[in-house]
N, C-alpha and C positions, 0 to 999 in steps of 0.2 A: 476578477480576469486582471483589472487593476493590480494587485498586489504579485502578482504571477510575473507582470510586467517587468521587474527590477531582475528579473534570472536574464533578461536581456543585453540587458546594460555591457555586459565584457562580450556582447556578441555587437555593439551597436554600428561598427563599420557594413556587417554584413547585411544587418538589419536595415541599413540605407542605401547601398548599394542593388541587395537585391531588387527591389522594388522600381528604383531607379532605371535598373538595364529591363524590365518589364515595360516601364514607360516607354524608353527609346524605340522596341520593338513594336508597342500600340504607334507611335509618332510614324512608323516607318510602312505600317501598314494601311494607316490611315491614307498613305499618300497614292498606294496602288491606285482604286478608284478614277482619281484624277486623271492618273498617268494612261489609265485603260482608255475613259472615254477621249482622252488625247488622239492615241490610238486610230481609235474608230476616227472620229471627226476628222483627222487630219490622215493617217495614213492608209487607212481601209477606204474612207473617201477619194482621197486621190491616187488610189494603188501604188501607193508610195513603198516598195518593199525596203527599201536600204532605210526610210524613215520607222518603219513597223521592227525591222531587226534591231535598230538602234534603242528605240524604248523598250521592246524585248530584254535585251542584255541588261537595262537597268533595273527592271520586274526582276531578274535573277539575282541580281547585283542586291536586290533591297531585299529579297528571300533569302540568300546567304547570310548579309548582315542580321536580317531577324533573327534566324535561325541561332546565332553566335551569342545575341544577346540573350535570347531565353534559354539556353545552355549554361550561360556563364550566371545567369539571375537564379536559375533553380540549386544551381552550385550553392551560392552563398542563401541563400533563404533556407536549403537543406542543413548549410553549418550552423546556420545561425539558431533554428529549429530545434535539432538536434541536440546542440551544446546545452541550449536554455533548459531544452526538458533533462537534460542529465544532470544538469545545477539543482533542477526544482526535485528532481528523485531524489538525489543525493539529501537535501534538504527535508525532504520528508520522512524518508527513513531513520535520520538524525534527529528528529523532532519525534519520530513514534517510539525511538530508543529512549528519548527523557522521558518521557511519561508513567507514570505511578500503574501499578497493577489497576488500582481502581478506576483510571481512564480507558485503559486496554479494556477491561472488563466492557464498560460502556460502549464503546466504539466495538467491538466485534473484531473478529480476526478475519472472516469475511469479507468484511464492509474494508477494511485496510488493506485487504488485500489486493479489492479490484478498485481500489483508489492508486494502491498503487502499479498496478497493468493494465486494466481495461481504458481507466479514466488519462493515462499518463499519457498512454500511445495515442488515446481520442485528440487531449491538447495537442500533441506534437504534429499530429497531422493539421488540426484546423492552424496552428500555428502557419507551419510550412505553407497552405494554400494563401493564407491569409497575406503572408509578406510576398507572392506571386503576385494575386490576382486583385486581393482587394482594393488598389488603387490603380491597377491596369483596367477591369472591368468598369467602373464607371467613367472613367479616360475613356475609354473607346467609345463607349456608348453618347455620351455629349460632346465629343469631337465628332464624332459621325454626323453629332446634330449639327452641331455649328459649320463643319465641313460642307454639309448639304446647303444651308442658308448659304454658301458663297458661290454654289450651281446653280441655286434658285431659289428665292424668300414662298413663294405660294406653294408649294411642293413641298417646302420643307414645314410649313405649317404642320404637317400630318404629323411629323416628330414631334412638336409640340405636344400637341393631345397625346400619342401613342406613350411616351416615355414616362411621362406622369402616373400615366392607368397601371404599368408595366411596375414601376416601382410599388406603387401604393397594394399590388396583388402578391408582390414577395415579400413586403414589410406586414402585411396582414395573417400570411401562414407562418413568417417568422417569430411573431410575436403570440401564434399559438401553439406552433411545436415546441418552443422551447421549455416549458415548464412538462410538457407529457416527455421528453427528452431524458429529463429529471427521473420520472417514473420511471422509466424503463431504466436505467443504471439503479434503480431501488429494486426493481424485481430482479436485475441481472445478479445484487449483492446476495439475492435470496437464495437463486437455483447455486449458487456459488457457494454459500454456506451448508445449504445441502450436499452440495456433490463431498466437498471437503468432510463433512461428517459421516458422512457412509462412508467414504474411502479410508478415513481412519480406524470405523468400528465394523470395517468387513468383516471380521471372524466375529465379533458378538453376533450381527446380524444374522451371519449362516448358523449361528449355534443355536440360536432362537429361532430359526425358519421363519422370519420377519422381511426376505427377500419382496416378496408382493404387494406386502404393506408398503416399504419404503419406495418402491418403483412408484408406487399409486399416489403416496405423497408427492414424489420428484415430480411424476407427471402433470399433478395439480398444480405445483410454483412453476412448470417450464411452461404448463398452457396459459397461466396468466401472464408470464413474459410474453408467448408468442402474442395472445389476443392486443397486447398492449403496443407491441411491435408490429403488429396490422394495422390498428387503429393510427396511431400515428403516421408509418409509413401510405395510410390511401389521403392523409390531409398533406403531407409532402410531395406525394406522388401528381396532385392537381397541378406544382409547378410548373411544368414541362407544358403539358399540353395547353394552359390557359395562356403560358406565354408565346407557344405558335401561334394559336387561334388569333390573340392581340395583335401580333406582328405579321402574320400574313395578313390581316383585314387591312393593316397599313399597308404594306406592300401592293395590294389591291387598289388602294386607296391612291397609293403613288403612280403607279403604271394606268391606270384611268386617270390622273390631272395629268400625269408627264406628255401621255398620247395625245390629250386635248391642246396641250401646248405646244408638242412639236408638231400637230398640222397647223397649227395659227403661225407658227415659225418662231415662238417666243424660246423653245428649248431646241437643243439636238436632240438626235438620237444617243448620242456618246452621254450627255447630261443625264438624260433617263436612267442609260445603262449604272451610272454613278449612283444616284439617287437609291438605285436597286442594290447594287453593292454595299453601300452604307447601311441600308434597313438591314441586310443580309448581315453586316457584322454585328449589328444589337442584337440581331437574334441571336447569333452565338455567342456575342459577349451576355446577353442576359440568362442563357441556358448554362453557361458556366457561373454566373453569378448565385445562379439560381441552386445550384451545388456547391458551390463556396457559402452559399447563405445555410445550408441545410448541413451542411459538417461544420461550420461555425456555429451554429444554435447547438449541437451535441456538444463541440467545444466546452462552449461557454458552463452549459453544465456541468461536465465535466471537471472545468476548471473550478467553480462554484464549490463542488464537493469538496475537492483536494482543498481550497482554503476553508473551511469548513474543519477540517481535520487538524492544518497550521493554525487556525484559532483557538483552539482548544489548549486552554494553560493546565499545566499540572496543579495539583493543588499542594505539592507536597515541595517547598523550597530549600533549597539546597544551603545546608550549613556552612562555615568557615573551618570547621577540623576536628577533630578528636583529643579533647584534652588526656594526657596520658597522667592519670591521677594512681598516684604512690597510695598501696592500701584500699584503693577501692573496689569495691564488689563488680566483679566481670558483668554478669547480666542484675538489675534490680527493677521488677515490676511492681509499681506502686498504684495501686486502686484503680487497674487499668480494665476498659472497655472498649470494646470496637463495634461495629454496623458499617454491614457492605453498603454501598451506596443504592437507595432505592428499597432496600431489605426493612421488612418491617417491624422487625425485634434485633435486638444486640446477639453478635455470635459470641462475643465472650463479656463477662459480667464481672468487675470488682475483682480483677486478678491480682495478686500481690504474691509477691517470692524475692528471696535474691538467691544467687548463683555465685560461691567463690569460685576464685582463678586455682587450677587445678581439681575441682569436683566434679560429679556428674550430677544431673537432674535429669529422672526418668519421668516423663510426661505421658499416660497412658488414659483411655477415653472408650466412649463409644466412639463408633460411626459417629458424626456429623456434632461431636462436643467441643468442636474447635482447636483441637491439636497441631493441625497444619497453620490454621491465622496465629497462633501464637507464634510460630514461627517466624511466619512473617513479620510481624511485628519488632521481632528483634531485627531481623536482618533489613528495617524499614520498607520492607514491599507496601506496605500502606502503615499509613500514620491512625496511633490511637484516635478513638472520638471524645477517652474520658481519659483520666489518671495520667503517667508518668512513664517511658520507658528508658532504662540509664541499661549505657554501656562503658565501665569503669569510670562512673559518675559523671556521665554526661548526659545528658539529654539526647535521643538520636536526633532529635529534629532541628539541635542544635551543630550536630556532626554532620562535616562535608560526607554527601552518597560514597565518592571514592574509599575517603581516605576510611568509614566506616565496612563498605562490604570487602576492603582488604585485610580489615581487623578479622574476620567472619569467614570460616568456611562452612557453605553451606550446600548440602546433599538434598536435594528436590525429592518428594515422595515418590514422582515419575524421572525414573532415571533416562536424561536425556545424553544422548552423543552424538555426533555429528563427523560428515564426510570428512575423512582426511586418516592418517595415520595416529594407531594408540598412542604414542610421541605428540602429536600436535595436539588431540584431544587434552592431555595430560599436563601442556603447556599452559592451559589455559589459567589453570591453580597460581604457576607463575612462570612468565616466559622466559625468565633466563635462569631457570631451574636444569642442572645439570643430570646427566643421565645416573648418577649414583644419589640425587634427591630423589628423583624420580623411582630408582629401585626400593631405596628405603620405604618411601611411601605405598607404594605396590606390596611391598611386603607388610606395611602393618595394616593392610586392606584386604587382606589374605587373596594379592589379585598378582601375583607373582607366578603362579602357575599358570595363570591366562596368559599373556605374553609369551612364557617358555614351549606353549604349546601351538604357537600361529608361526607360521612361515616367516622369519622376517622379524622375530619379536616387538621390539617398540615401532618398527617401520611398519606393520601388516597393517593393512587399510580397510579401514572401517566402510561399511556403507552408510546411508543417513539415516539417523537414529539410532545406530547400532545393531540393525536389522539381522547380520550374522554372526551374534551372538547371543547366546541365553540370556535371561530374564536376571538370573542370579551373577551372570557373567558382567552386563553393564553397569549393577547395583554397585558390584565391588569396583569396577575404573571410575565410576562416578562419586565414590566415597576417595580413592587414591588421590583422584582431581583435587578436591579438597584437600585431600591431606598433603598436598604439593606445597601448598601456600604457605604449611606449618601456623594454622591460624591460632589466636588467642583465645574463640571461640568457635567451638566445632557443634554445629546443628546437622543430625540426622533425622531427618520428618519421615519417619517409617522406610527408611531406606535397607533394610534388611530381611524386607518381607519375604523375600523371594531365595534367600537363603537357607539351605539344611540346620538345625539347632547347632550341628558341632563347629559348622563356620561361622555360625552368630558367635558362638562361644569363643570362641579364638579369636575373634576381631575384636570382641568387648576388653578379653583378656589385653591383647595388643594393644588397644586404645588407652589402659590404664598405666601401659608403660612408656608412653612415648615420651621424650627427653623436654619438649618445651612446653610440658602438662598445660595443656587447654581448657578452658572450661567446657564441657562436651554438655550438650542439650540431646538424650536420647527421645525420641518420640514412636513411640509401637503402640501394637493394641497387643501383644504376645508380654505375658507375665515376666517371662522366663529373660528377657532383653531389658526387660531394668530393673529387677529385684536384687541386681548389686548396685544398684546408686545410690549415693550419698544420701538423694533425698529425691522421692516419686510426688509429682502432682497431679493429683486423681482428678479430671475434668468430665463433668454431665452436664450436657446442654447449655455446656458455655458457661456455666459457673463452677470454680473451684471446691469440691465436697473431700479433699484429703489432701494432708500435705504433710509426708513422714516417711521412712524407714520402710519397708516391708515388712516389719514384724509387728511394727508398731501399729500401720494404715490394716491390719488384717484383723486386729484388735478393734478398731476404733471407725474405722471406715466401712461402710455397708454394700458402698458402689465396688468398691477396690477387692472386698471376700466376696463379691458376688462373681466378679471375673477371674480371679483366682481357682473359686470353686470351678466353674465353667470350663477352664483350661485345666485341671489337673483333675478333672472329675473321675475316679476309679471305678471300674464296673465291678459289679457284686460276684460275689464267687456263686460259683453255678452251683 
C-alpha cells in the first residue's frame, strides 16, 4: 500500500483538507452532549424556556456547521481517491503494455482484468473511506473518553476498560480477514477466467455440445468462491454483534454507576445523559470503524495484488536504436533456440537461415512445429534463449523496441480488429497515412472490394474484433493495415488461411510487385502459399528439417514431400 500512496502526492491538499474537515465535524459533535447536559440541568430543571430555546438554536447551528464540514470532507476525499486511482490505473495499464509476451502469459489475462477493474475499484473505495473516517472515528472514540473524564472520573473508568477491549476485537478480526480476502480475490480471478474463456469460445462449446460440462465446471469454481466469501463473511460479521455487546454492557455499567452517584448527589441527571451520549457516540463510531476496517482489509489485499503486477519487471530490456547497415541481410537467425517460460522443452532448436531484402521466405510445418514462435522472435515478442536473431545486421536485443517494430509489418495468426472505422484501424499501420496510401495498401491486400462494398467506405464502423466482417475480410484488412506502414520486413503468420486459393494467389502476386520491395516471411500450412518463395524453411517439432526451393525440397526433405503429397493427393480413376 505504501507504494501506491505516491499517487496521492498530486492530491495532497485534498488528502489533508478531507480528514481536517471531518475532524472539525467530530469536534462539533463532541460538544453536543455537554450542551444537552446543560439544557437538562439548567433549562429543564428551572423550566427556563428561553434558555432551552437559545441553546437549542446553538445545537441547530452546530448541526448545520457539521453538515457543511461533512459534505466538504466528502468532496475532497472523493477528489483525492478518484484522482489517485485514475493515475494508478493509468500507470498499471502502461506497465502491462510494457511487459513482454512471456510475462503476460505468466500473469494471465483474467488476473490482469480483475486487477484493472475489481481490485482497482476496491482500492478506490478503501482510500475514499480512509480519508473520511480513518482519523475521525478514533478521534471521536478517544475524544469521547476524554470528555467523559471532564464530566466524572469514576464513571469514565468504564470507558478506559471498554475501549481497549473493543480495539482488541476489531484488530483480531482484521488480522484474520486480511489473508482470507486475498484468497477471495484469487477465486474471483478463476471465475473471471472461466467466464472469459466460455464467452470467447461459445461457438466451439456449442458445436461440441459441451454446455453442460462447462456449466458444471463454472458452478464448481463459483461454489468455491461462494464458500470462501461465506467463510470470511461469517468472521467479519462478528464485528457488529460483538461490538454492540461490549458497548451495551459498558452503557449498563455507566447507567448503574451514574444512578448511584446521582442518588448521592455527586452527579446530575444531565451529566449521566452526557456520559450515555458519549458512549453512544463511541458505539456509532466503532460500528463505522468496523466497516471501515473490513473495507480497508479488502483494499489492502487488492492493493497488494496490484503492487505485485507493478513489481513484475520485463526481462526484455529496450535497446538504443536500429543501425541501418547497408548490404546487411534483412533477417538472420544464427543457431537460434527458444523455450517458453516454464516449459519442459525447447519450442525451437538450433534454427539458422538468412533472408535478404526483397526476397521471400516461406515457413511451413505441422501444427505445433514452432512457426508462429519463429515469427515472434523476429518482431521480438520474445527473446531467444539461445543464439542470435539479427535484423539488418543488428541483434534485435540491442534495438529499440519502437524502432524495430516500425521496420516490421506483422500480421498475426488471429486477425484482430478494433471497434472504430476501417480508416481508424488501418491508420494503426501509419497514423499519418493519406487515403491514397491506404488505397494502395488495400489494393495490394486484395481488400479494396471490401471497403467499396460497405456504406461509407473507409468510414464504415467496425464492431470490436471485426465481428461484422467475415473471417477472410478480417484477414485482408489486417494485411492492409501492415502494408500501410510500407515495412522493410513483412511477416504473414498464417494470415491467409481464410482466403480462397484465387484470392491467396492474387495476394502473393501483388506482394511480389510492391514498389518498396520488403523482405517477406510467409508462414503457412498450405504448400500453395509458399511454393513460389525464394526459399522455404521446413519445421518439424521445433527443428529445421529442410531449407531450399520447392523443387529441391521435394527431392531432399521427406517432411516437405509428405505435406505436398497430402495436399495434392489425386484420387485414383474409378
